[in-house]
C-alpha positions as CSV (number, residue, x, y, z in Angstrom):
1,M,68.9,-41.8,-28.9
2,M,68.2,-42.8,-25.3
3,P,64.1,-42.4,-24.6
4,R,64.0,-39.3,-22.3
5,V,60.9,-38.9,-19.9
6,L,60.0,-36.6,-17.6
7,T,58.2,-37.5,-14.4
8,V,56.4,-34.8,-12.5
9,A,55.3,-35.9,-9.3
10,G,55.7,-36.0,-5.5
11,S,58.8,-37.5,-3.4
12,D,58.5,-40.8,-1.3
13,S,61.2,-40.3,1.3
14,G,60.8,-44.1,2.0
15,G,61.7,-44.7,-1.8
16,G,59.1,-46.9,-2.8
17,A,57.1,-44.8,-5.3
18,G,56.8,-41.3,-6.2
19,I,59.7,-39.8,-7.8
20,Q,62.0,-42.4,-6.6
21,A,60.1,-45.6,-8.0
22,D,59.7,-43.6,-11.6
23,L,63.2,-42.8,-11.8
24,K,64.5,-46.5,-11.0
25,T,62.0,-47.8,-13.3
26,I,62.9,-45.6,-16.1
27,S,66.7,-45.7,-15.6
28,L,66.6,-49.8,-15.3
29,L,64.7,-50.1,-18.4
30,G,67.2,-48.1,-20.8
31,G,65.6,-44.5,-20.5
32,Y,66.8,-41.3,-19.4
33,G,64.5,-39.9,-16.4
34,M,64.0,-36.3,-15.5
35,S,62.0,-34.8,-12.8
36,A,59.8,-32.0,-11.6
37,I,59.1,-32.5,-7.7
38,T,55.6,-31.4,-6.5
39,A,55.6,-32.3,-3.4
40,L,58.0,-33.5,-0.7
41,T,56.4,-36.3,1.4
42,A,57.8,-37.7,4.8
43,Q,56.6,-41.6,3.6
44,N,57.6,-44.9,4.9
45,T,55.8,-48.5,4.6
46,R,53.4,-47.8,6.9
47,G,51.9,-44.3,5.8
48,V,52.3,-41.1,5.1
49,Q,53.5,-38.6,8.2
50,G,53.8,-35.5,6.4
51,I,53.2,-33.5,3.1
52,H,55.0,-30.2,1.9
53,E,53.8,-28.7,-1.2
54,V,56.2,-27.0,-3.9
55,P,55.3,-23.6,-5.1
56,A,53.6,-24.2,-8.6
57,E,55.7,-21.6,-10.1
58,F,58.7,-23.6,-8.9
59,V,57.3,-26.9,-10.5
60,G,57.1,-24.8,-13.6
61,L,60.3,-23.7,-13.5
62,Q,61.5,-27.5,-12.7
63,M,59.7,-28.5,-16.1
64,D,61.4,-25.7,-17.6
65,S,64.9,-26.7,-16.8
66,A,64.3,-30.1,-18.3
67,I,62.4,-29.6,-21.0
68,A,64.0,-26.3,-22.6
69,D,67.7,-28.0,-22.4
70,I,67.5,-31.7,-22.5
71,G,64.0,-32.1,-24.3
72,V,61.1,-34.7,-23.7
73,D,60.0,-37.6,-25.5
74,A,57.1,-38.5,-22.9
75,M,56.1,-37.5,-19.3
76,K,54.3,-38.6,-17.0
77,T,52.3,-37.3,-13.5
78,G,51.7,-38.8,-10.3
79,M,51.0,-36.6,-7.0
80,L,50.2,-33.1,-8.4
81,S,48.5,-32.0,-4.7
82,N,46.7,-28.9,-5.4
83,S,44.9,-26.8,-8.2
84,S,47.6,-24.5,-8.8
85,I,50.2,-27.1,-9.8
86,I,48.1,-28.8,-11.8
87,R,47.1,-25.7,-14.0
88,M,51.1,-24.9,-14.0
89,V,51.7,-28.8,-15.2
90,S,48.8,-28.3,-17.8
91,R,50.3,-24.9,-19.4
92,K,53.9,-26.7,-19.6
93,V,52.3,-29.4,-21.5
94,R,50.8,-27.0,-23.9
95,Q,53.8,-24.5,-23.8
96,Y,56.3,-27.5,-25.2
97,R,53.6,-29.3,-27.1
98,V,54.5,-32.6,-25.2
99,S,51.8,-35.0,-26.8
100,K,52.7,-38.0,-24.7
101,V,51.3,-37.8,-21.5
102,V,50.5,-40.8,-19.0
103,V,48.6,-39.2,-16.3
104,D,48.0,-41.4,-13.3
105,P,45.1,-39.3,-11.2
106,V,47.3,-40.1,-7.7
107,M,44.6,-39.0,-5.1
108,V,45.2,-41.3,-1.9
109,A,48.1,-43.3,-0.9
110,K,48.3,-46.9,-0.3
111,G,47.7,-46.1,3.6
112,G,44.8,-44.0,2.8
113,A,46.2,-40.6,3.4
114,R,45.1,-37.8,0.6
115,L,47.4,-36.9,-1.9
116,L,45.1,-34.6,-4.0
117,S,43.2,-31.5,-2.1
118,P,39.1,-32.0,-3.0
119,E,39.4,-28.4,-4.6
120,A,41.8,-30.1,-7.2
121,E,40.0,-33.0,-8.4
122,G,37.5,-31.1,-10.7
123,T,41.0,-29.1,-11.9
124,L,42.5,-32.2,-12.9
125,K,39.7,-33.6,-14.9
126,K,39.2,-30.3,-16.6
127,E,42.8,-29.1,-17.3
128,L,44.7,-32.5,-17.2
129,I,43.0,-35.3,-18.5
130,P,42.3,-33.7,-21.9
131,L,45.9,-33.5,-22.4
132,A,46.5,-37.2,-21.6
133,Q,47.6,-39.8,-24.2
134,I,46.3,-42.4,-21.5
135,I,45.2,-42.1,-18.0
136,T,45.6,-45.0,-15.6
137,P,43.3,-44.9,-12.5
138,N,42.9,-47.7,-10.4
139,I,39.0,-48.3,-9.5
140,P,38.4,-45.9,-6.5
141,E,40.1,-43.1,-8.5
142,A,37.8,-44.0,-11.7
143,E,34.7,-43.7,-9.7
144,F,35.4,-40.5,-8.5
145,L,36.2,-39.5,-12.1
146,A,33.4,-40.6,-13.4
147,R,30.9,-40.4,-11.1
148,E,29.8,-44.2,-11.1
149,R,30.1,-46.8,-8.6
150,I,32.2,-49.6,-10.2
151,R,31.2,-53.8,-9.3
152,G,32.7,-55.3,-12.1
153,V,34.0,-55.5,-15.5
154,E,30.8,-54.3,-17.2
155,G,31.4,-51.1,-14.9
156,M,35.1,-50.8,-15.6
157,R,33.9,-50.4,-19.2
158,K,31.4,-47.7,-18.7
159,A,33.6,-45.6,-16.8
160,A,36.4,-46.1,-19.1
161,R,33.8,-45.0,-21.8
162,Q,33.0,-42.0,-20.0
163,L,36.8,-40.9,-19.2
164,L,37.3,-41.0,-22.6
165,Q,34.8,-38.6,-22.9
166,M,36.7,-36.0,-20.8
167,G,39.1,-36.1,-23.5
168,A,42.1,-38.6,-22.9
169,R,42.9,-40.5,-25.5
170,N,43.2,-43.6,-24.1
171,V,42.1,-45.2,-20.7
172,L,43.6,-47.9,-18.4
173,I,41.5,-49.2,-15.5
174,K,43.4,-50.9,-13.3
175,G,41.3,-53.6,-11.3
176,G,43.2,-54.5,-8.6
177,H,40.2,-53.7,-6.1
178,L,38.2,-56.4,-7.5
179,R,37.3,-59.3,-5.6
180,G,39.2,-62.6,-7.0
181,D,41.9,-62.3,-9.7
182,P,42.7,-58.9,-11.1
183,V,41.7,-57.7,-14.6
184,D,42.3,-54.3,-16.2
185,V,40.4,-52.6,-18.9
186,F,42.0,-50.9,-21.8
187,F,39.7,-48.7,-23.9
188,D,41.0,-46.7,-27.0
189,G,37.6,-45.4,-28.3
190,R,37.3,-48.0,-30.5
191,S,37.3,-51.5,-28.7
192,Y,38.2,-53.0,-25.2
193,S,41.1,-55.2,-24.3
194,E,41.1,-57.1,-20.8
195,F,44.3,-58.0,-19.5
196,S,43.8,-60.5,-16.6
197,G,46.2,-62.9,-14.3
198,P,46.3,-64.2,-11.3
199,R,46.2,-62.4,-7.9
200,L,49.8,-62.3,-6.7
201,P,50.3,-63.5,-3.0
202,S,52.4,-60.8,-2.2
203,P,51.1,-58.1,0.6
204,H,54.5,-55.6,-0.5
205,T,52.7,-53.7,-3.6
206,H,54.1,-49.8,-2.4
207,G,54.8,-48.5,-5.4
208,T,52.8,-50.2,-8.3
209,G,50.8,-47.6,-9.8
210,C,53.6,-45.1,-9.9
211,T,55.7,-47.9,-11.4
212,L,53.0,-49.1,-14.1
213,S,52.8,-45.5,-15.6
214,A,56.8,-45.0,-15.6
215,V,57.1,-47.9,-17.9
216,I,54.0,-46.8,-20.1
217,A,55.8,-43.5,-20.3
218,L,59.1,-44.9,-21.5
219,E,57.5,-47.3,-23.7
220,L,55.4,-44.3,-25.8
221,A,58.8,-42.7,-25.9
222,R,60.2,-45.5,-27.6
223,G,57.4,-44.7,-30.4
224,N,55.1,-47.9,-29.0
225,A,51.4,-47.7,-28.9
226,P,49.4,-47.5,-26.0
227,K,48.1,-50.7,-25.9
228,G,51.4,-52.3,-26.5
229,A,53.0,-49.8,-23.8
230,V,50.5,-51.7,-21.0
231,E,51.5,-54.9,-21.9
232,K,54.9,-54.3,-21.2
233,A,54.0,-52.2,-18.1
234,K,52.0,-55.1,-17.0
235,A,54.6,-57.7,-17.5
236,F,57.4,-55.8,-15.4
237,V,54.9,-54.8,-12.7
238,A,53.9,-58.2,-12.3
239,S,57.5,-59.5,-12.0
240,A,58.0,-56.4,-9.5
241,I,55.3,-57.9,-7.1
242,Q,56.2,-61.4,-7.3
243,F,59.6,-61.2,-6.3
244,S,58.9,-57.8,-4.0
245,F,60.5,-58.1,-0.2
246,P,59.4,-56.8,3.2
247,L,61.1,-54.1,3.7
248,G,59.9,-51.9,7.0
249,E,56.8,-52.7,9.1
250,G,54.3,-52.0,6.9
251,I,53.2,-52.7,3.0
252,G,56.6,-52.9,1.6
253,P,57.9,-51.7,-1.9
254,V,58.0,-53.9,-5.0
255,N,61.3,-54.7,-6.3
256,H,62.2,-52.3,-9.1
257,Y,65.2,-54.2,-9.8
258,T,64.1,-57.9,-10.7
259,P,64.1,-57.6,-14.6
260,A,67.9,-56.5,-14.2
261,T,69.1,-59.0,-11.5
262,R,67.1,-61.7,-13.3
263,D,68.8,-61.0,-16.3
264,G,72.4,-61.5,-14.5
265,E,71.3,-64.3,-12.8
266,R,70.2,-66.0,-15.7
267,Y,73.5,-65.7,-17.1
268,R,75.4,-67.1,-13.8
269,V,72.9,-69.8,-13.6
270,I,73.7,-70.9,-17.3
271,Q,78.0,-70.6,-16.7
272,G,77.9,-72.1,-13.2
273,L,76.3,-75.5,-14.8
274,K,78.7,-75.0,-17.9
275,M,81.6,-74.9,-15.6
276,A,80.3,-77.9,-13.4
277,F,79.9,-79.9,-16.8
278,H,83.7,-79.4,-17.4
279,Q,84.3,-80.7,-13.9
280,I,81.9,-84.3,-14.9
281,Q,83.3,-84.5,-18.2
282,E,87.0,-84.1,-17.0
283,R,86.8,-86.5,-14.2
284,K,85.3,-89.2,-16.2
285,V,82.2,-90.2,-13.7
286,G,79.7,-91.6,-16.7
287,H,80.0,-95.0,-14.9
288,L,77.4,-93.3,-12.3
289,F,75.3,-92.7,-14.7
290,P,71.8,-94.6,-14.4
291,E,70.1,-96.4,-17.5
292,V,67.6,-93.0,-17.9
293,Q,71.5,-91.1,-18.3
294,S,71.9,-88.3,-15.7
295,N,71.1,-84.5,-16.0
296,L,72.1,-81.4,-13.7
297,G,69.6,-78.3,-12.9
298,Y,70.3,-75.0,-11.6
299,A,67.2,-72.8,-10.4
300,L,67.1,-68.8,-10.1
301,S,67.2,-68.1,-6.7
302,M,63.3,-66.8,-7.0
303,A,62.2,-69.7,-9.2
304,Q,58.7,-70.2,-9.4
305,G,58.2,-72.7,-12.1
306,P,60.3,-75.1,-14.4
307,E,61.0,-72.0,-16.6
308,D,63.2,-70.9,-14.0
309,V,65.5,-73.9,-13.6
310,A,68.4,-74.5,-16.6
311,A,69.1,-78.0,-17.3
312,F,70.9,-80.2,-20.2
313,P,68.8,-80.6,-23.0
314,G,68.5,-84.2,-23.7
315,R,70.3,-84.9,-20.4
316,F,73.8,-86.2,-20.4
317,V,75.5,-89.2,-22.9
318,R,78.0,-91.4,-21.3
319,W,80.3,-94.1,-23.2
320,G,81.7,-96.1,-20.7
321,K,83.4,-93.5,-18.3
322,E,83.2,-90.6,-21.0
323,V,80.6,-88.1,-20.5
324,T,79.0,-85.8,-23.3
325,R,76.2,-83.6,-23.6
326,I,73.7,-82.6,-26.6
327,A,73.7,-79.1,-26.2
328,D,74.6,-76.2,-23.8
329,P,72.1,-75.4,-20.5
330,E,68.8,-73.8,-21.3
331,F,65.9,-72.7,-18.9
332,G,62.9,-75.3,-19.0
333,A,65.0,-77.8,-20.7
334,S,63.9,-80.6,-17.8
335,Q,60.8,-80.8,-16.2
336,H,62.1,-83.9,-14.0
337,I,65.5,-82.1,-12.4
338,A,63.0,-79.2,-12.1
339,K,60.3,-80.6,-10.1
340,I,63.3,-81.8,-7.5
341,I,64.9,-78.6,-7.0
342,L,61.9,-76.8,-7.0
343,T,60.3,-79.1,-4.4
344,A,63.8,-78.7,-2.3
345,M,63.8,-75.1,-2.6
346,R,59.9,-74.8,-0.9
347,F,61.5,-76.2,2.2
348,H,65.3,-74.8,2.1
349,P,65.1,-72.0,-0.9
350,E,69.2,-72.1,-0.4
351,M,69.1,-75.5,-2.2
352,R,69.0,-74.6,-5.8
353,S,70.7,-77.4,-7.9
354,A,70.5,-81.1,-8.2
355,M,71.7,-84.3,-10.2
356,N,70.4,-87.6,-10.5
357,V,73.0,-90.5,-10.3
358,R,72.5,-94.4,-10.3
359,F,71.4,-96.3,-7.5
360,S,73.3,-98.7,-6.0
361,D,73.6,-100.1,-2.5
362,G,78.0,-99.6,-2.9
363,L,77.3,-95.7,-3.8
364,L,75.2,-95.5,-0.5
365,S,77.8,-97.1,1.3
366,R,80.5,-94.8,0.0
367,A,78.1,-91.8,0.4
368,R,77.9,-92.4,4.2
369,K,82.0,-93.1,4.4
370,E,82.4,-89.8,2.7
371,G,80.1,-88.1,5.7
372,L,77.3,-87.4,3.1
373,S,73.7,-87.3,4.7
374,L,70.6,-89.6,3.0
375,G,67.2,-89.5,2.7
376,H,65.0,-92.2,1.3
377,F,61.4,-93.0,0.0
378,S,59.4,-96.0,-1.1
379,R,57.6,-95.3,-4.5
380,K,55.6,-98.7,-3.2
381,D,54.1,-96.0,-0.7
382,E,52.8,-93.6,-3.4
383,P,49.3,-92.5,-3.4
384,A,47.1,-93.8,-6.1
385,W,46.7,-90.3,-7.8
386,V,50.4,-89.5,-7.7
387,K,51.3,-92.9,-9.8
388,R,48.3,-92.1,-12.2
389,R,50.1,-88.3,-12.6
390,E,53.3,-88.4,-15.0
391,G,56.2,-87.0,-13.1
392,S,54.3,-86.4,-9.5
393,S,56.2,-89.2,-8.2
394,L,59.7,-87.2,-8.0
395,S,58.1,-83.8,-6.5
396,W,56.2,-86.5,-4.0
397,G,59.2,-88.5,-3.2
398,V,61.3,-85.6,-2.3
399,E,58.6,-83.7,-0.4
400,Q,58.1,-87.0,2.0
401,V,61.8,-86.7,3.1
402,L,62.0,-83.2,3.6
403,R,58.9,-83.1,5.6
404,K,60.3,-85.3,8.0
405,A,64.1,-84.2,7.6
406,K,65.3,-81.6,10.6
407,T,68.1,-80.6,7.8
408,I,68.1,-81.4,4.1
409,P,69.9,-84.2,3.1
410,D,73.0,-84.4,0.5
411,L,71.2,-87.6,-1.3
412,I,67.6,-88.6,-1.5
413,Y,67.2,-92.0,-3.0
414,D,64.6,-94.9,-4.0
415,R,64.8,-98.5,-4.7
416,G,62.6,-98.1,-7.8
417,D,59.2,-99.8,-8.4
418,V,57.5,-102.0,-11.4
419,G,58.9,-99.8,-14.7
420,K,60.7,-97.2,-12.3
421,E,64.3,-97.5,-12.1
422,P,66.3,-96.9,-8.7
423,M,67.9,-93.9,-8.6
424,I,69.8,-91.6,-6.1
425,R,69.4,-87.4,-6.4
426,V,72.5,-85.6,-5.3
427,L,71.2,-82.2,-3.8
428,G,73.2,-78.8,-3.0
429,R,73.5,-75.1,-3.4
430,D,74.8,-74.5,-6.6
431,P,76.2,-77.3,-8.9
432,E,79.7,-76.6,-8.1
433,E,78.5,-78.3,-4.4
434,V,76.4,-80.9,-6.2
435,V,79.5,-81.8,-8.5
436,E,81.9,-82.1,-5.4
437,K,79.3,-84.6,-3.6
438,V,79.0,-86.8,-7.1
439,L,83.0,-86.9,-7.6
440,R,82.9,-88.0,-3.4
441,L,81.0,-91.0,-4.6
442,A,83.3,-91.4,-7.7
């Protein structure tokens, strides 16, 4: 059965956090999301302009309606606003014996507006935290709840112990407020686990806490252990931050749709390469292949590394003009073609595909007659560090051309060097465009 997750939180009119973020996340990951709204906020990327609290009795009625009819496998809380709402939510958790409860102790919005009244903070500690299977404060929230100043990982561990003593069965303290690369600390009462990773450069992080706790709640509903749920939530949020987008004039939202859209895009990338290969095979262009053979690659639209670029394992193989392949295209199959594409995308993100063909002055002449633009670099100009580092020549050479070019050329070539075969690289927006240019050379 589809896991049923209830979120009890505030509404974000801007759609980036709160109930809206929770329901998007739960639905995208295959759960059935229900909601009990605790407050209406007039909110956008620049901050919170107003808050209208929902009466506690009506919050309880919403919970009754959802749980009594549909049932609940796990729930999470976000903005609870005041003591009356906290008491009501706690009462309903006990009434319906909801054991899988994720408490995200939302106190202050990203822009600085208070989302929990001062008088409610004590109620949160006394009434709701003891019911939590896991609590997910950030460092400022953990500092308040534990009454401890946190300066590093050891301080986070100490605060986690104190939060566990309040009754929560597991604690995750999020370390995004620390300097340097963030470290999150998870404590289950027996051992600590640390989740670390690079600080992602995007400033658009609105809704990260809500999204994280929503994923944890969904994974608990599926029967996963708290630590495993945290691991999956961390991966989802990292991807959502990495591909966030600058909506509005302030702190933009994370991209909840990244996993779903990237799965679909990965399929389209693979299919695009397969169709392009059939064109190459039908037109018998093996005579264009260099001694090292050819490959054709295609990147995801927001590719970050070779693992986001698909190509053909083992490259293409030729017999005269006939062409075959060793295997279907896969992501991460070619470091060489990936470096060409990723370098091109740094300058022109739409140029997501490339193929290498053999070099000859006759092919360059034919390209000019066909109206294709050319760029070139000399391997003799390579710095010593490029020559020493295996695979660096391709990135370096393509970068040299694109730094100087006003527009991206159709072809980038070099005349080789000692131990380096001369080569032409054909660039395009997609494999279809690349193969069309290759066929013009043929």
